[in-house]
KOLMIBA-329399 format. One record per residue: residue in three letters; x, y, z of N, C-alpha, C in turn. Coordinates in steps of 0.2 Angstrom, whole numbers, padded with zeros to 4 digits, always signed. Example, Ala and Ser with C-alpha at 12.3 -4.5 7.8 and 13.67 -1.06 7.14 Angstrom:
<lopas>
Ala+0066-0028+0039+0062-0022+0039+0066-0016+0039 Ser+0064-0011+0035+0068-0005+0036+0064+0000+0039 
</lopas>
This chain:
<lopas>
Met+0151-0271-0231+0146-0263-0229+0141-0263-0226 Val+0140-0256-0224+0130-0255-0220+0130-0252-0223 Lys+0123-0255-0224+0118-0248-0229+0117-0243-0221 Val+0112-0239-0221+0110-0237-0217+0102-0230-0219 Ala+0098-0231-0215+0091-0229-0215+0093-0223-0211 Val+0088-0218-0215+0087-0211-0209+0078-0210-0208 Leu+0079-0209-0202+0071-0208-0199+0069-0200-0199 Gly+0066-0198-0204+0064-0189-0203+0071-0184-0207 Tyr+0070-0183-0211+0074-0179-0213+0074-0169-0212 Gly+0071-0167-0207+0071-0162-0203+0080-0157-0201 Thr+0079-0155-0199+0083-0150-0197+0090-0158-0197 Val+0089-0161-0193+0096-0164-0188+0099-0170-0195 Gly+0092-0174-0197+0090-0181-0200+0094-0176-0207 Ser+0092-0172-0211+0098-0168-0216+0102-0169-0214 Gly+0107-0167-0208+0112-0166-0206+0116-0172-0204 Val+0114-0179-0204+0114-0186-0203+0119-0186-0208 Val+0111-0185-0215+0112-0190-0223+0120-0181-0224 Gln+0120-0177-0223+0125-0171-0224+0133-0175-0223 Val+0132-0177-0215+0139-0180-0213+0141-0185-0216 Ile+0138-0190-0216+0140-0195-0220+0142-0197-0227 Lys+0140-0192-0231+0141-0191-0238+0143-0186-0238 Asp+0146-0182-0235+0151-0176-0236+0158-0180-0233 Asn+0159-0185-0228+0163-0186-0224+0166-0194-0224 Gln+0162-0196-0229+0162-0203-0231+0167-0210-0231 Lys+0173-0206-0233+0178-0207-0233+0181-0207-0225 Tyr+0179-0203-0222+0182-0206-0214+0178-0210-0215 Val+0170-0208-0211+0167-0211-0209+0167-0220-0211 Ser+0168-0220-0216+0169-0230-0219+0173-0230-0214 Lys+0181-0227-0216+0187-0231-0213+0188-0232-0206 Lys+0186-0227-0199+0184-0227-0196+0180-0233-0192 Ser+0174-0234-0197+0170-0239-0196+0173-0248-0197 Gly+0177-0249-0201+0182-0256-0203+0178-0257-0211 Thr+0172-0253-0213+0168-0255-0217+0165-0250-0222 Asp+0164-0249-0228+0159-0243-0231+0153-0244-0225 Val+0152-0236-0226+0145-0236-0226+0143-0230-0229 Asp+0135-0232-0229+0132-0226-0235+0123-0227-0232 Val+0121-0220-0233+0115-0221-0234+0110-0224-0240 Lys+0107-0228-0237+0101-0231-0242+0092-0231-0242 Tyr+0092-0227-0238+0084-0222-0237+0085-0216-0233 Ile+0081-0212-0234+0076-0207-0231+0068-0208-0231 Leu+0070-0210-0224+0063-0210-0222+0057-0201-0223 Asp+0051-0199-0225+0047-0191-0222+0043-0193-0226 Leu+0037-0190-0225+0032-0189-0227+0031-0185-0235 Arg+0038-0179-0236+0035-0177-0239+0039-0178-0245 Asp+0041-0176-0250+0044-0176-0255+0050-0170-0255 Phe+0056-0172-0260+0058-0165-0259+0064-0164-0266 Pro+0059-0163-0270+0061-0161-0276+0067-0157-0278 Gly+0073-0158-0281+0079-0153-0281+0084-0156-0276 Asp+0081-0158-0272+0088-0163-0265+0091-0168-0271 Pro+0098-0166-0266+0102-0170-0271+0101-0177-0269 Tyr+0098-0179-0263+0098-0186-0261+0090-0188-0261 Glu+0086-0183-0266+0079-0186-0268+0077-0192-0268 Asn+0083-0195-0270+0080-0205-0276+0084-0208-0266 Leu+0083-0206-0264+0084-0210-0255+0077-0211-0252 Val+0072-0206-0253+0067-0206-0250+0060-0211-0250 Thr+0060-0211-0246+0053-0217-0244+0050-0214-0245 His+0042-0217-0242+0037-0216-0239+0035-0221-0234 Glu+0037-0226-0235+0036-0233-0234+0041-0234-0227 Phe+0039-0237-0223+0043-0236-0216+0046-0244-0215 Asp+0039-0248-0218+0044-0254-0222+0047-0257-0225 Asp+0049-0251-0230+0056-0253-0237+0060-0253-0233 Ile+0061-0252-0226+0068-0251-0221+0067-0256-0217 Leu+0062-0258-0215+0064-0263-0208+0065-0268-0213 Asn+0059-0270-0217+0058-0276-0223+0065-0278-0224 Asp+0070-0273-0226+0077-0274-0233+0080-0279-0229 Pro+0087-0282-0230+0090-0285-0223+0097-0282-0228 Glu+0097-0278-0232+0104-0272-0230+0105-0268-0225 Val+0097-0266-0223+0097-0262-0217+0101-0263-0213 Ser+0105-0261-0209+0109-0265-0203+0107-0257-0196 Val+0110-0252-0199+0106-0244-0195+0104-0239-0195 Val+0100-0238-0191+0092-0233-0193+0096-0229-0187 Cys+0095-0223-0189+0095-0215-0188+0088-0214-0185 Glu+0086-0214-0180+0081-0209-0180+0081-0203-0175 Thr+0078-0196-0182+0080-0191-0179+0072-0187-0179 Met+0066-0189-0180+0060-0189-0181+0061-0183-0173 Gly+0060-0186-0170+0058-0183-0163+0050-0184-0159 Gly+0050-0185-0153+0042-0187-0153+0042-0194-0148 Val+0036-0195-0147+0038-0202-0144+0032-0208-0148 Gly+0029-0205-0150+0024-0208-0154+0026-0212-0160 Ala+0026-0212-0169+0031-0214-0171+0038-0216-0170 Ala+0041-0211-0168+0050-0214-0169+0049-0219-0163 Tyr+0045-0219-0156+0046-0224-0154+0046-0232-0156 Lys+0038-0232-0161+0035-0240-0164+0039-0240-0171 Phe+0041-0235-0172+0049-0239-0178+0055-0237-0174 Ser+0054-0235-0168+0064-0240-0164+0065-0246-0163 Lys+0057-0246-0161+0056-0255-0157+0057-0260-0161 Ala+0051-0259-0167+0052-0262-0172+0057-0264-0177 Cys+0062-0261-0177+0069-0260-0179+0076-0265-0176 Leu+0075-0262-0169+0076-0265-0165+0075-0271-0167 Glu+0069-0276-0164+0065-0281-0163+0070-0286-0170 Ala+0069-0281-0174+0071-0285-0182+0079-0285-0181 Gly+0083-0284-0176+0090-0282-0176+0097-0278-0180 Lys+0090-0272-0182+0093-0266-0183+0096-0263-0179 Ser+0102-0258-0176+0105-0253-0172+0099-0247-0174 Val+0099-0244-0168+0096-0238-0169+0101-0234-0164 Cys+0101-0229-0168+0104-0220-0168+0101-0216-0166 Thr+0101-0210-0162+0096-0207-0160+0096-0200-0154 Ser+0093-0196-0156+0097-0188-0156+0091-0186-0152 Asn+0086-0191-0149+0079-0189-0146+0078-0191-0140 Lys+0079-0185-0137+0081-0185-0129+0072-0188-0125 Glu+0069-0185-0127+0061-0188-0127+0058-0194-0125 Leu+0064-0198-0129+0062-0206-0130+0065-0208-0127 Val+0074-0208-0127+0076-0210-0124+0077-0208-0115 Ala+0071-0204-0113+0072-0201-0106+0067-0207-0102 Lys+0060-0208-0109+0054-0210-0107+0058-0218-0108 Asn+0060-0220-0115+0060-0229-0115+0066-0229-0114 Gly+0073-0228-0115+0079-0228-0114+0079-0235-0110 Pro+0077-0238-0107+0080-0246-0103+0076-0250-0108 Glu+0066-0248-0109+0068-0254-0113+0068-0255-0119 Leu+0073-0250-0125+0072-0252-0129+0080-0257-0128 Leu+0084-0252-0123+0093-0256-0124+0089-0263-0123 Glu+0086-0264-0116+0085-0269-0118+0082-0274-0123 Ile+0078-0273-0127+0075-0275-0132+0084-0278-0138 Ala+0085-0271-0138+0093-0272-0140+0099-0276-0140 Lys+0098-0278-0134+0103-0283-0132+0099-0290-0131 Glu+0091-0292-0133+0089-0298-0135+0088-0300-0142 His+0091-0294-0146+0092-0297-0152+0099-0293-0156 Asn+0101-0295-0152+0111-0293-0154+0111-0287-0159 Cys+0110-0280-0156+0110-0274-0158+0111-0271-0154 Ser+0110-0263-0155+0112-0258-0150+0109-0253-0153 Tyr+0105-0249-0146+0101-0243-0146+0106-0240-0141 Leu+0109-0231-0147+0113-0230-0144+0111-0220-0146 Phe+0116-0216-0141+0109-0208-0139+0115-0205-0137 Glu+0121-0204-0141+0125-0198-0140+0122-0192-0140 Ala+0120-0193-0146+0116-0187-0147+0111-0183-0144 Ser+0108-0186-0139+0102-0184-0137+0104-0181-0129 Val+0110-0178-0128+0112-0176-0120+0118-0171-0125 Gly+0117-0161-0126+0122-0161-0126+0124-0160-0133 Gly+0120-0160-0139+0124-0161-0147+0128-0163-0147 Gly+0136-0159-0150+0139-0162-0153+0145-0161-0146 Ile+0143-0161-0141+0145-0163-0136+0148-0170-0134 Pro+0153-0175-0134+0154-0180-0130+0152-0180-0124 Ile+0147-0183-0123+0145-0186-0114+0142-0192-0112 Ile+0138-0193-0117+0136-0202-0115+0141-0209-0114 Arg+0146-0206-0120+0152-0212-0123+0159-0210-0113 Pro+0159-0203-0114+0163-0201-0110+0160-0205-0101 Ile+0155-0205-0102+0154-0206-0094+0149-0218-0096 Met+0150-0217-0102+0151-0224-0102+0158-0229-0102 Asp+0163-0226-0104+0167-0228-0105+0176-0226-0104 Ala+0175-0219-0104+0180-0217-0101+0182-0214-0094 Leu+0176-0217-0092+0176-0215-0084+0172-0221-0081 Ala+0172-0227-0082+0168-0231-0082+0172-0236-0074 Ala+0178-0235-0075+0183-0235-0066+0179-0230-0061 Glu+0176-0226-0066+0176-0221-0058+0168-0222-0056 Lys+0167-0218-0048+0161-0219-0043+0158-0212-0047 Ile+0154-0210-0052+0150-0205-0052+0148-0200-0047 Glu+0151-0195-0044+0148-0193-0035+0143-0185-0039 Ser+0143-0183-0045+0139-0178-0048+0140-0176-0056 Ile+0134-0173-0058+0134-0171-0064+0131-0165-0064 Leu+0133-0158-0066+0133-0152-0068+0130-0149-0074 Gly+0128-0146-0077+0129-0144-0082+0123-0139-0085 Ile+0127-0136-0089+0121-0128-0094+0121-0136-0099 Leu+0113-0137-0101+0111-0143-0106+0106-0139-0111 Asn+0104-0135-0110+0101-0131-0116+0103-0126-0121 Gly+0105-0123-0128+0107-0119-0130+0102-0113-0130 Thr+0098-0115-0131+0091-0108-0129+0090-0106-0126 Thr+0088-0106-0119+0090-0103-0113+0098-0100-0111 Asn+0102-0105-0115+0108-0102-0113+0111-0095-0117 Tyr+0108-0096-0123+0109-0089-0126+0102-0085-0125 Ile+0098-0087-0122+0093-0080-0120+0096-0076-0115 Leu+0101-0079-0108+0103-0077-0103+0108-0074-0106 Thr+0110-0076-0112+0118-0072-0112+0116-0064-0114 Lys+0113-0064-0120+0110-0059-0121+0108-0053-0118 Met+0102-0056-0112+0100-0053-0106+0106-0049-0101 Lys+0113-0052-0101+0118-0050-0097+0119-0046-0102 Asp+0120-0047-0107+0128-0042-0111+0124-0037-0113 Glu+0119-0037-0117+0114-0030-0120+0109-0030-0115 Gly+0109-0031-0110+0102-0026-0104+0097-0028-0106 Ala+0094-0035-0111+0089-0033-0115+0081-0037-0110 Asp+0076-0037-0116+0070-0040-0112+0070-0047-0115 Phe+0069-0053-0107+0066-0060-0110+0062-0060-0116 Asp+0057-0057-0119+0053-0057-0123+0056-0055-0129 Asp+0061-0051-0130+0062-0048-0136+0067-0052-0138 Val+0071-0055-0135+0077-0059-0134+0075-0067-0134 Leu+0068-0069-0133+0068-0074-0137+0064-0075-0142 Lys+0060-0069-0144+0056-0066-0153+0064-0070-0156 Gln+0071-0066-0157+0076-0064-0160+0080-0073-0160 Ala+0081-0076-0153+0081-0083-0153+0074-0087-0157 Gln+0070-0087-0157+0066-0086-0163+0069-0089-0169 Asp+0069-0080-0170+0069-0080-0177+0078-0081-0181 Leu+0080-0081-0175+0087-0086-0178+0087-0095-0180 Gly+0081-0099-0176+0082-0104-0177+0084-0105-0170 Tyr+0085-0105-0165+0088-0106-0159+0083-0107-0154 Ala+0075-0105-0156+0069-0108-0151+0064-0109-0156 Glu+0062-0114-0155+0055-0115-0159+0048-0110-0158 Arg+0042-0111-0162+0037-0108-0161+0035-0107-0156 Asn+0036-0113-0154+0031-0114-0144+0038-0118-0141 Pro+0040-0110-0136+0046-0114-0135+0046-0115-0126 Glu+0040-0120-0125+0040-0121-0118+0044-0127-0115 Ala+0048-0129-0119+0051-0136-0120+0058-0134-0118 Asp+0061-0126-0118+0065-0125-0121+0063-0119-0112 Ile+0060-0116-0113+0061-0110-0109+0060-0111-0100 Glu+0055-0116-0100+0052-0116-0093+0057-0127-0091 Gly+0063-0125-0095+0066-0133-0092+0065-0138-0097 His+0060-0140-0098+0057-0145-0100+0064-0151-0103 Asp+0067-0147-0109+0070-0151-0110+0079-0152-0108 Ala+0081-0147-0102+0086-0148-0099+0085-0154-0094 Cys+0076-0156-0089+0077-0159-0087+0075-0166-0092 Arg+0074-0169-0095+0076-0175-0098+0081-0177-0099 Lys+0088-0171-0102+0095-0172-0102+0097-0172-0095 Ile+0095-0173-0090+0100-0172-0084+0095-0181-0083 Ala+0090-0182-0081+0088-0186-0082+0091-0194-0084 Ile+0092-0194-0090+0096-0197-0092+0105-0197-0091 Leu+0108-0192-0090+0115-0193-0088+0114-0196-0080 Ser+0109-0196-0078+0106-0195-0068+0107-0205-0069 Ser+0102-0206-0074+0102-0214-0075+0106-0217-0077 Leu+0113-0217-0083+0118-0216-0081+0124-0217-0076 Met+0123-0211-0072+0127-0211-0067+0126-0217-0062 Leu+0121-0219-0060+0119-0224-0056+0116-0230-0060 Gly+0116-0231-0067+0113-0238-0068+0107-0239-0068 Gln+0103-0235-0066+0095-0235-0064+0093-0229-0066 Thr+0085-0230-0068+0083-0226-0073+0078-0218-0065 Val+0080-0213-0067+0076-0207-0066+0072-0205-0072 Asp+0068-0205-0067+0060-0201-0071+0062-0197-0069 Ser+0063-0191-0077+0061-0186-0078+0055-0181-0075 Glu+0049-0186-0077+0043-0182-0075+0044-0181-0068 Lys+0047-0184-0062+0046-0182-0058+0051-0178-0056 Leu+0056-0173-0056+0060-0169-0055+0056-0163-0056 His+0061-0160-0050+0058-0151-0049+0060-0150-0054 Thr+0055-0145-0059+0062-0141-0063+0057-0135-0064 Glu+0061-0131-0064+0060-0126-0067+0064-0121-0073 Gly+0061-0115-0075+0064-0113-0083+0067-0104-0082 Ile+0067-0102-0084+0070-0095-0084+0063-0090-0085 Ser+0058-0090-0088+0052-0089-0090+0050-0081-0082 Lys+0053-0084-0080+0050-0076-0071+0061-0068-0072 Ile+0062-0075-0079+0070-0071-0074+0073-0062-0081 Thr+0071-0058-0076+0070-0050-0079+0078-0047-0076 Gly+0080-0039-0081+0083-0036-0082+0086-0034-0075 Ala+0082-0034-0068+0083-0033-0062+0087-0039-0061 Asp+0087-0047-0061+0090-0048-0058+0096-0049-0062 Phe+0100-0047-0066+0106-0045-0068+0110-0040-0066 Thr+0105-0034-0065+0106-0031-0063+0109-0030-0056 Tyr+0105-0035-0051+0109-0037-0046+0114-0042-0045 Ala+0115-0046-0049+0121-0052-0051+0127-0048-0054 Lys+0125-0043-0056+0133-0039-0058+0135-0037-0052 Ala+0130-0035-0047+0132-0030-0041+0137-0036-0036 Met+0134-0043-0037+0135-0046-0032+0143-0052-0038 Gly+0145-0050-0041+0149-0052-0049+0150-0058-0051 Lys+0143-0060-0050+0139-0067-0052+0136-0067-0058 Ser+0135-0071-0063+0132-0073-0070+0125-0077-0065 Ile+0120-0079-0072+0113-0082-0071+0116-0086-0077 Lys+0112-0092-0075+0113-0099-0079+0108-0102-0076 Leu+0107-0106-0081+0100-0114-0079+0104-0119-0081 Leu+0104-0121-0075+0107-0129-0072+0105-0136-0070 Gly+0107-0139-0073+0103-0149-0071+0110-0149-0066 Val+0107-0152-0060+0110-0156-0056+0111-0161-0055 Ser+0113-0164-0052+0112-0174-0051+0118-0173-0046 Glu+0117-0175-0041+0120-0177-0037+0119-0187-0034 Ala+0123-0189-0032+0123-0196-0029+0120-0194-0023 Gly+0117-0200-0018+0115-0201-0013+0122-0204-0011 Glu+0119-0207-0002+0124-0209+0001+0123-0217-0002 Asn+0116-0219-0002+0117-0226-0005+0115-0228-0011 Glu+0119-0231-0015+0119-0231-0022+0113-0233-0027 Asp+0108-0232-0023+0101-0232-0028+0098-0222-0028 Glu+0103-0220-0022+0098-0211-0021+0101-0208-0024 Val+0096-0205-0029+0100-0197-0033+0096-0192-0028 Leu+0097-0185-0030+0095-0180-0030+0097-0176-0037 Ala+0092-0174-0041+0092-0174-0046+0085-0164-0048 Phe+0088-0160-0053+0086-0154-0054+0087-0151-0058 Val+0081-0145-0061+0080-0141-0064+0080-0136-0063 Ala+0084-0130-0064+0080-0123-0058+0087-0118-0062 Pro+0086-0113-0063+0090-0106-0061+0096-0106-0058 Phe+0104-0103-0056+0107-0101-0055+0109-0096-0053 Met+0113-0091-0048+0117-0086-0046+0122-0089-0048 Ile+0128-0089-0052+0135-0094-0051+0143-0087-0050 Asp+0146-0090-0047+0153-0084-0045+0157-0084-0055 Glu+0155-0077-0056+0159-0076-0062+0164-0079-0062 Ser+0170-0082-0056+0177-0086-0059+0175-0094-0062 His+0169-0096-0061+0164-0101-0061+0166-0104-0069 Pro+0171-0110-0073+0171-0111-0077+0163-0112-0081 Leu+0157-0111-0079+0151-0113-0082+0150-0105-0084 Ala+0153-0101-0078+0150-0094-0078+0152-0090-0088 Met+0160-0094-0089+0160-0093-0099+0158-0095-0103 Val+0152-0098-0100+0148-0106-0105+0143-0098-0109 Asn+0144-0097-0113+0139-0092-0116+0137-0092-0125 Asp+0131-0089-0124+0127-0090-0132+0127-0100-0130 Val+0126-0102-0138+0121-0106-0138+0125-0113-0136 Phe+0132-0112-0133+0138-0118-0129+0133-0121-0125 Asn+0133-0126-0123+0136-0134-0119+0142-0131-0114 Gly+0139-0134-0109+0147-0135-0103+0143-0140-0096 Ile+0145-0145-0097+0144-0151-0092+0150-0153-0088 Phe+0150-0154-0082+0156-0155-0077+0153-0160-0073 Val+0159-0168-0075+0155-0174-0071+0160-0174-0069 Thr+0160-0176-0058+0163-0177-0056+0167-0184-0053 Gly+0170-0186-0054+0172-0195-0052+0173-0195-0047 Asn+0176-0199-0040+0176-0201-0033+0185-0202-0036 Met+0185-0201-0040+0195-0204-0041+0200-0197-0047 Val+0196-0197-0050+0198-0192-0055+0195-0184-0055 Gly+0192-0185-0050+0190-0176-0048+0183-0174-0052 Asn+0186-0167-0056+0180-0164-0059+0184-0166-0067 Thr+0178-0167-0070+0182-0166-0078+0175-0160-0082 Met+0176-0158-0088+0170-0153-0091+0172-0155-0098 Tyr+0166-0154-0098+0163-0155-0108+0159-0150-0109 Tyr+0163-0145-0115+0161-0140-0119+0159-0141-0127 Gly+0156-0137-0129+0155-0138-0136+0147-0136-0139 Lys+0145-0135-0144+0141-0133-0144+0135-0138-0142 Gly+0129-0137-0141+0123-0139-0137+0119-0140-0144 Ala+0118-0140-0146+0112-0141-0155+0117-0136-0158 Gly+0111-0137-0164+0113-0138-0172+0111-0144-0177 Lys+0112-0143-0179+0112-0148-0188+0118-0152-0188 Leu+0123-0149-0191+0130-0152-0189+0130-0155-0185 Pro+0133-0152-0179+0136-0152-0172+0130-0160-0170 Thr+0126-0161-0167+0119-0166-0168+0119-0171-0172 Ala+0120-0169-0178+0121-0174-0183+0129-0177-0183 Ser+0134-0176-0182+0138-0178-0183+0140-0184-0174 Ala+0136-0181-0170+0136-0187-0161+0133-0192-0165 Val+0125-0191-0171+0122-0197-0171+0125-0200-0177 Val+0130-0197-0181+0135-0201-0186+0142-0203-0181 Ala+0143-0202-0175+0148-0206-0171+0145-0212-0169 Asp+0139-0209-0169+0135-0221-0164+0134-0224-0170 Val+0132-0221-0178+0133-0225-0181+0138-0230-0185 Ile+0144-0226-0184+0152-0229-0184+0153-0236-0178 Asp+0150-0235-0174+0149-0240-0166+0144-0243-0167 Ala+0140-0244-0172+0136-0246-0173+0141-0253-0179 Ala+0142-0249-0183+0144-0251-0188+0151-0257-0187 Arg+0153-0254-0180+0158-0258-0180+0158-0266-0178 His+0148-0265-0173+0146-0270-0170+0141-0273-0171 Val+0143-0276-0179+0135-0278-0183+0136-0285-0179 Gly+0128-0286-0178+0127-0291-0176+0129-0294-0168 Lys+0129-0289-0166+0134-0286-0158+0130-0281-0154 Asn+0128-0282-0149+0124-0278-0142+0132-0273-0140 Val+0132-0266-0142+0134-0263-0139+0131-0261-0132 Pro+0134-0262-0123+0131-0262-0120+0133-0255-0115 Cys+0126-0254-0113+0123-0247-0108+0120-0249-0102 Tyr+0125-0248-0096+0124-0250-0089+0118-0246-0087 Trp+0110-0247-0090+0105-0242-0088+0100-0247-0086 Glu+0100-0249-0080+0092-0255-0076+0087-0250-0078 Gly+0081-0256-0079+0073-0251-0079+0072-0251-0074 Lys+0074-0253-0066+0072-0252-0061+0073-0243-0057 Glu+0069-0242-0055+0069-0234-0056+0071-0233-0047 Ala+0077-0227-0052+0081-0225-0043+0077-0220-0038 Lys+0078-0219-0034+0076-0217-0026+0077-0208-0026 Leu+0072-0205-0027+0074-0197-0028+0074-0193-0021 Leu+0080-0189-0018+0079-0190-0014+0075-0183-0014 Asp+0072-0181-0008+0067-0174-0007+0069-0167-0007 Phe+0066-0165-0012+0070-0159-0014+0069-0156-0009 Asn+0063-0154-0006+0059-0152+0000+0064-0149+0006 Glu+0068-0155+0005+0072-0155+0009+0079-0153+0011 Val+0081-0151+0005+0085-0148+0002+0088-0140+0004 Ser+0094-0138+0005+0092-0133+0007+0098-0130+0003 His+0099-0121+0000+0100-0117-0002+0102-0111+0000 Ser+0107-0106-0005+0103-0097-0002+0101-0096-0008 Phe+0099-0092-0007+0093-0088-0011+0094-0080-0012 Phe+0095-0079-0020+0095-0071-0019+0087-0069-0020 Val+0084-0063-0019+0075-0062-0018+0074-0055-0017 Arg+0072-0054-0022+0069-0045-0025+0064-0046-0022 Val+0061-0041-0018+0056-0040-0015+0055-0032-0018 Lys+0050-0030-0015+0046-0023-0016+0053-0019-0008 Ala+0053-0014-0013+0056-0009-0005+0054-0011-0002 Glu+0049-0008-0001+0048-0007+0008+0045-0015+0013 Ala+0045-0020+0009+0046-0026+0011+0052-0027+0014 Leu+0060-0027+0013+0065-0026+0016+0065-0029+0022 Gly+0060-0024+0029+0064-0027+0034+0059-0033+0037 Glu+0055-0034+0032+0051-0041+0034+0054-0047+0035 Ile+0057-0047+0025+0061-0050+0024+0065-0052+0029 Lys+0071-0048+0031+0073-0048+0033+0074-0052+0042 Ser+0067-0051+0044+0068-0054+0049+0065-0061+0049 Leu+0064-0065+0042+0062-0069+0042+0068-0074+0038 Val+0071-0072+0034+0077-0075+0035+0083-0079+0036 Pro+0086-0083+0038+0093-0082+0043+0101-0078+0038 Gly+0102-0077+0041+0110-0073+0041+0108-0068+0030 Gly+0103-0065+0033+0102-0063+0029+0104-0055+0025 Glu+0108-0056+0020+0113-0050+0019+0109-0047+0013 Val+0110-0038+0012+0106-0032+0009+0111-0033+0003 Val+0107-0033+0000+0111-0032-0008+0111-0023-0012 Asn+0113-0023-0012+0113-0015-0015+0116-0014-0022 Ala+0110-0011-0027+0111-0012-0034+0106-0005-0037 Asp+0103+0000-0032+0101+0005-0035+0095+0006-0042 Val+0090-0002-0036+0086-0005-0043+0078+0000-0040 Pro+0078+0006-0044+0071+0006-0040+0067+0006-0037 Gly+0063+0005-0034+0058+0001-0029+0057-0003-0029 Gln+0065-0008-0028+0066-0015-0026+0072-0015-0022 Ala+0072-0021-0017+0077-0021-0015+0078-0028-0016 Gly+0086-0030-0013+0086-0037-0016+0092-0042-0008 Ile+0090-0046-0004+0094-0050-0001+0097-0056-0002 Leu+0101-0057-0001+0105-0062+0000+0104-0068+0007 Thr+0100-0073+0005+0099-0078+0012+0106-0083+0013 Gly+0105-0082+0020+0110-0092+0020+0106-0096+0019 Glu+0109-0102+0022+0108-0109+0019+0100-0110+0024 Ile+0096-0112+0018+0088-0112+0020+0082-0116+0015 Lys+0082-0121+0020+0079-0128+0015+0072-0125+0013 Glu+0071-0130+0007+0065-0127+0002+0058-0128+0001 Lys+0057-0131+0007+0051-0131+0010+0049-0124+0016 Asp+0057-0124+0020+0056-0118+0022+0055-0112+0019 Phe+0058-0109+0013+0059-0104+0011+0050-0104+0007 Ala+0048-0108+0004+0042-0107+0001+0038-0105+0005 Ala+0039-0109+0012+0035-0103+0018+0034-0098+0017 Ile+0041-0095+0017+0042-0089+0017+0039-0084+0011 Glu+0038-0090+0005+0035-0085-0001+0028-0086+0000 Ser+0027-0088+0002+0018-0090+0003+0017-0083+0006 Lys+0020-0081+0017+0019-0077+0018+0019-0071+0015 Leu+0023-0070+0011+0024-0064+0009+0021-0063+0001 Gly+0019-0068+0000+0015-0066-0008+0020-0063-0012 Glu+0015-0058-0016+0017-0053-0018+0022-0047-0020 Lys+0023-0046-0011+0029-0045-0010+0037-0046-0012 Ile+0037-0052-0014+0043-0055-0017+0041-0056-0024 Leu+0047-0052-0029+0045-0049-0034+0050-0055-0037 Gly+0055-0059-0036+0060-0064-0038+0065-0066-0036 Lys+0067-0074-0036+0069-0078-0033+0075-0081-0035 Ile+0080-0082-0034+0088-0086-0038+0091-0090-0034 Arg+0093-0098-0033+0096-0100-0030+0104-0099-0030 Val+0109-0097-0027+0115-0097-0027+0118-0103-0026 Tyr+0124-0105-0032+0125-0109-0033+0131-0110-0028 Lys+0133-0115-0023+0139-0115-0018+0144-0120-0019 Glu+0149-0123-0023+0152-0128-0023+0155-0132-0016 Asn+0154-0138-0017+0153-0143-0010+0161-0143-0009 
</lopas>
């Protein structure tokens, strides 16, 4: 019998309890032993909730109970979540989490503690919500040298971009709609400025290399500067606009290029067809080539399902460590400023001649947007384009990189 404690009874935590209870027959069968929830830790009471009798306000009830061997951390943040996760691992209790911020910041440390205490730190739900992506990288693709990872990693931003494209809606209007539907937080900065996607691509990059990629050092751009005019030009070019997390292995085994930014991608690319709150992730191995993972990247039950999949894995390995090949040694980040991209640039109409003289291979894009002109540059280094931006100042109205398949 495996007893489970759930830390935090919010959206994901309540989903974890629901998945274990509603699918208990399947969860127990696949674990090889009976699995049930013994505690729910939260500061609040939940009168009328079917599981209110499981609620405790004292973490020590869980920590000191030898019956509890698996803990689901669904609190979020890096304060109490870190403290409680570390304490549970030191007590030999496996921890399953959906907390991408904690995994990105403290993953190697918590993995090492789990190894030392013959338990496991599992985090399938930290990237991609309900999409299996951590386990495929670690297990199914274990024989591969992974060369690159490319993906739509944030459902909120993908929902916003999809609505802007399909309905011609303004960014602010769609953001409010996303908030009303519960897809975006009241403070949406982590999503719309790319920080959430950045943490996820850092986790995937770390697993790709087996070394730590620091999310706080990655170049990160969000979607708050994308406008309806950008979609007008994109349509004229046969392209879509997506926020992409990009990770490419360097020539040396400890080198990686990783960043997050909006891109124009061809409508024929599979990621262009990933819409609304769905995520899509490409993983490229040197032997298998491209593999793609698609599904709901967020939401109560999809994310909870991934957490419970880790519970099953932990239940199968009580008293043992499920290994994860991610060392604390920090990987070398390749210089983003030295990377070359093509850019789509919107400028004030009167500045078209000036920018054409400054960019290599500039190709004018006609989309009949009043007072504006569009130009598609040839390949240019990031640092060189930044110099052009600085020179033209407010004459540049917007820029988006253009994805080119290798």
